[in-house]
KOLLUM-995246 format. One record per residue (C-alpha): x, y, z; residue in one letter; residue number from 1. Coordinates in Angstrom, 1 decimal. Each point is the difference from the previous one (the first is absolute). Layout:
% KOLLUM-995246
+--------+--------+--------+---------+-----+
:   east :  north :     up : residuo : num :
+--------+--------+--------+---------+-----+
:      X :      Y :      Z :       a : NUM :
...
+--------+--------+--------+---------+-----+
***
This chain:
% KOLLUM-995246
+--------+--------+--------+---------+-----+
:   east :  north :     up : residuo : num :
+--------+--------+--------+---------+-----+
:   83.0 :   68.7 :   -5.5 :       m :   1 :
:    1.3 :    3.0 :    0.8 :       t :   2 :
:   -1.1 :    3.4 :   -1.5 :       f :   3 :
:    2.7 :    0.7 :   -2.4 :       w :   4 :
:    0.1 :   -4.1 :   -1.0 :       e :   5 :
:   -4.1 :    1.0 :   -1.0 :       a :   6 :
:    0.9 :    3.1 :   -1.6 :       l :   7 :
:    2.9 :   -2.1 :   -2.1 :       t :   8 :
:   -2.7 :   -2.4 :   -0.9 :       v :   9 :
:   -2.4 :    2.5 :   -1.0 :       a :  10 :
:    2.8 :    1.7 :   -2.0 :       g :  11 :
:    0.9 :   -3.2 :   -1.8 :       l :  12 :
:   -4.1 :   -1.1 :   -0.7 :       i :  13 :
:   -0.3 :    3.6 :   -1.5 :       t :  14 :
:    3.2 :   -0.6 :   -2.2 :       t :  15 :
:   -1.2 :   -3.4 :   -1.1 :       i :  16 :
:   -3.3 :    1.3 :   -1.0 :       m :  17 :
:    1.3 :    3.3 :   -1.5 :       g :  18 :
:    2.4 :   -2.3 :   -2.4 :       v :  19 :
:   -3.3 :   -2.4 :   -0.6 :       f :  20 :
:   -2.1 :    3.2 :   -1.1 :       f :  21 :
:    2.5 :    1.2 :   -2.2 :       t :  22 :
:    0.4 :   -3.3 :   -2.0 :       i :  23 :
:   -4.0 :   -0.1 :    0.0 :       c :  24 :
:    0.2 :    3.3 :   -1.2 :       g :  25 :
:    2.6 :   -0.4 :   -3.0 :       i :  26 :
:   -2.1 :   -3.6 :   -1.1 :       l :  27 :
:   -3.1 :    2.3 :    0.1 :       n :  28 :
:    1.8 :    2.8 :   -2.2 :       n :  29 :
:    1.5 :   -2.4 :   -2.6 :       r :  30 :
:   -3.7 :   -1.9 :    0.0 :       t :  31 :
:   -1.8 :    3.2 :   -0.6 :       l :  32 :
:    2.5 :    1.3 :   -2.9 :       k :  33 :
:   -0.5 :   -3.0 :   -1.8 :       e :  34 :
:   -3.8 :   -0.3 :    0.4 :       e :  35 :
:    0.0 :    3.9 :   -1.0 :       s :  36 :
:    2.4 :   -0.9 :   -3.0 :       r :  37 :
:   -2.5 :   -3.1 :   -0.8 :       h :  38 :
:   -3.1 :    2.5 :    0.2 :       t :  39 :
:    1.5 :    2.8 :   -2.4 :       r :  40 :
:    0.9 :   -2.6 :   -2.4 :       e :  41 :
:   -3.9 :   -1.1 :    0.1 :       i :  42 :
:   -1.0 :    3.9 :    0.0 :       l :  43 :
:    2.0 :    0.5 :   -3.0 :       i :  44 :
:   -1.3 :   -3.2 :   -2.0 :       r :  45 :
:   -3.6 :    1.5 :    0.9 :       i :  46 :
:    1.2 :    3.2 :   -1.2 :       e :  47 :
:    1.1 :   -1.5 :   -3.4 :       q :  48 :
:   -3.0 :   -1.8 :   -0.6 :       g :  49 :
:   -2.2 :    2.9 :    0.3 :       q :  50 :
:    2.2 :    2.1 :   -2.4 :       e :  51 :
:   -0.4 :   -3.0 :   -2.4 :       e :  52 :
:   -4.0 :   -0.4 :    0.1 :       t :  53 :
:   -0.1 :    4.2 :   -0.5 :       r :  54 :
:    2.1 :   -0.4 :   -3.3 :       r :  55 :
:   -2.4 :   -3.0 :   -0.6 :       e :  56 :
:   -2.8 :    2.3 :    0.6 :       i :  57 :
:    1.1 :    2.9 :   -1.8 :       a :  58 :
:    0.5 :   -2.1 :   -3.0 :       q :  59 :
:   -3.3 :   -1.5 :   -0.1 :       m :  60 :
:   -1.7 :    3.3 :    0.8 :       m :  61 :
:    2.2 :    1.2 :   -3.1 :       s :  62 :
:   -1.3 :   -3.0 :   -2.1 :       e :  63 :
:   -3.7 :    0.6 :    1.0 :       a :  64 :
:    0.2 :    3.5 :   -0.9 :       r :  65 :
:    0.8 :   -0.7 :   -3.3 :       k :  66 :
:   -2.5 :   -2.5 :   -0.3 :       e :  67 :
:   -2.9 :    2.3 :    1.3 :       m :  68 :
:    1.3 :    3.0 :   -2.6 :       t :  69 :
:    0.0 :   -2.7 :   -3.0 :       e :  70 :
:   -3.4 :   -0.9 :    1.3 :       a :  71 :
:   -0.9 :    3.5 :    0.3 :       i :  72 :
:    1.2 :    0.5 :   -3.5 :       k :  73 :
:   -1.9 :   -2.5 :   -1.6 :       y :  74 :
:   -3.1 :    0.9 :    1.9 :       l :  75 :
:    0.1 :    3.9 :   -1.2 :       a :  76 :
:    0.8 :   -1.6 :   -3.5 :       d :  77 :
:   -3.2 :   -2.0 :    0.1 :       l :  78 :
:   -2.0 :    2.4 :    1.4 :       i :  79 :
:    1.5 :    2.4 :   -3.0 :       r :  80 :
:   -1.3 :   -2.5 :   -2.3 :       v :  81 :
:   -3.1 :   -1.2 :    1.3 :       e :  82 :
:   -0.9 :    4.0 :    0.2 :       s :  83 :
:    0.9 :    0.4 :   -3.4 :       q :  84 :
:   -1.8 :   -2.7 :   -1.4 :       a :  85 :
:   -3.3 :    1.2 :    2.1 :       t :  86 :
:    1.0 :    3.6 :   -1.5 :       r :  87 :
:   -0.3 :   -1.5 :   -3.3 :       e :  88 :
:   -3.4 :   -2.1 :    0.2 :       m :  89 :
:   -1.7 :    3.4 :    1.3 :       i :  90 :
:    1.7 :    1.9 :   -2.9 :       q :  91 :
:   -1.3 :   -3.1 :   -2.4 :       g :  92 :
:   -3.7 :    0.4 :    1.5 :       r :  93 :
:   -0.3 :    3.6 :   -0.3 :       s :  94 :
+--------+--------+--------+---------+-----+
***
Protein backbone atom coordinates (compact mmCIF):
# COMPACT_ATOMS: atom_id res chain seq x y z
CA UNK A 1 0.00 0.00 0.00
CA UNK A 2 1.44 3.28 -1.05
CA UNK A 3 1.35 6.50 0.85
CA UNK A 4 -1.47 7.86 -1.29
CA UNK A 5 -3.58 4.76 -0.80
CA UNK A 6 -3.04 4.92 2.97
CA UNK A 7 -3.96 8.61 2.94
CA UNK A 8 -7.12 7.83 0.96
CA UNK A 9 -8.11 5.06 3.39
CA UNK A 10 -7.46 7.38 6.37
CA UNK A 11 -9.57 10.10 4.75
CA UNK A 12 -12.36 7.63 4.05
CA UNK A 13 -12.29 6.35 7.62
CA UNK A 14 -12.33 9.94 8.92
CA UNK A 15 -15.31 10.77 6.71
CA UNK A 16 -17.21 7.67 7.83
CA UNK A 17 -16.46 8.48 11.49
CA UNK A 18 -17.59 12.09 10.95
CA UNK A 19 -20.89 10.93 9.46
CA UNK A 20 -21.33 8.43 12.31
CA UNK A 21 -20.67 11.07 14.98
CA UNK A 22 -22.98 13.53 13.23
CA UNK A 23 -25.81 10.98 13.19
CA UNK A 24 -25.17 10.14 16.85
CA UNK A 25 -25.22 13.87 17.69
CA UNK A 26 -28.52 14.41 15.86
CA UNK A 27 -30.14 11.46 17.62
CA UNK A 28 -28.75 12.56 20.98
CA UNK A 29 -30.03 16.10 20.40
CA UNK A 30 -33.54 14.80 19.67
CA UNK A 31 -33.43 12.60 22.77
CA UNK A 32 -32.23 15.48 24.93
CA UNK A 33 -34.97 17.78 23.60
CA UNK A 34 -37.62 15.17 24.36
CA UNK A 35 -36.25 14.56 27.85
CA UNK A 36 -36.09 18.32 28.42
CA UNK A 37 -39.75 18.61 27.43
CA UNK A 38 -40.71 15.82 29.84
CA UNK A 39 -38.72 17.46 32.61
CA UNK A 40 -40.43 20.82 32.00
CA UNK A 41 -43.85 19.14 32.12
CA UNK A 42 -42.98 17.49 35.43
CA UNK A 43 -41.74 20.78 36.88
CA UNK A 44 -44.91 22.55 35.74
CA UNK A 45 -47.05 19.88 37.42
CA UNK A 46 -45.02 20.20 40.61
CA UNK A 47 -45.41 23.99 40.55
CA UNK A 48 -49.17 23.72 40.01
CA UNK A 49 -49.42 21.27 42.91
CA UNK A 50 -47.47 23.63 45.14
CA UNK A 51 -49.71 26.56 44.20
CA UNK A 52 -52.81 24.51 44.96
CA UNK A 53 -51.34 23.45 48.30
CA UNK A 54 -50.51 27.08 49.14
CA UNK A 55 -54.10 28.12 48.38
CA UNK A 56 -55.47 25.31 50.55
CA UNK A 57 -53.15 26.24 53.41
CA UNK A 58 -54.10 29.92 53.11
CA UNK A 59 -57.78 28.98 53.23
CA UNK A 60 -57.24 26.72 56.25
CA UNK A 61 -55.28 29.48 58.01
CA UNK A 62 -58.08 31.96 57.31
CA UNK A 63 -60.64 29.56 58.78
CA UNK A 64 -58.39 28.93 61.77
CA UNK A 65 -58.06 32.70 62.36
CA UNK A 66 -61.84 33.10 62.28
CA UNK A 67 -62.25 30.25 64.76
CA UNK A 68 -59.57 31.72 67.03
CA UNK A 69 -61.27 35.13 66.86
CA UNK A 70 -64.57 33.59 67.85
CA UNK A 71 -62.91 31.65 70.67
CA UNK A 72 -61.19 34.79 71.97
CA UNK A 73 -64.48 36.72 71.85
CA UNK A 74 -66.19 33.91 73.76
CA UNK A 75 -63.43 33.90 76.39
CA UNK A 76 -63.60 37.69 76.69
CA UNK A 77 -67.38 37.51 77.24
CA UNK A 78 -66.92 34.72 79.78
CA UNK A 79 -64.30 36.73 81.65
CA UNK A 80 -66.57 39.79 81.57
CA UNK A 81 -69.54 37.83 82.94
CA UNK A 82 -67.47 36.13 85.63
CA UNK A 83 -65.84 39.37 86.72
CA UNK A 84 -69.27 41.05 86.90
CA UNK A 85 -70.58 38.16 88.99
CA UNK A 86 -67.55 38.42 91.25
CA UNK A 87 -68.05 42.19 91.66
CA UNK A 88 -71.71 41.68 92.55
CA UNK A 89 -70.78 38.99 95.03
CA UNK A 90 -68.18 41.24 96.66
CA UNK A 91 -70.59 44.21 96.73
CA UNK A 92 -73.29 41.99 98.21
CA UNK A 93 -71.07 40.99 101.13
CA UNK A 94 -70.14 44.57 101.94
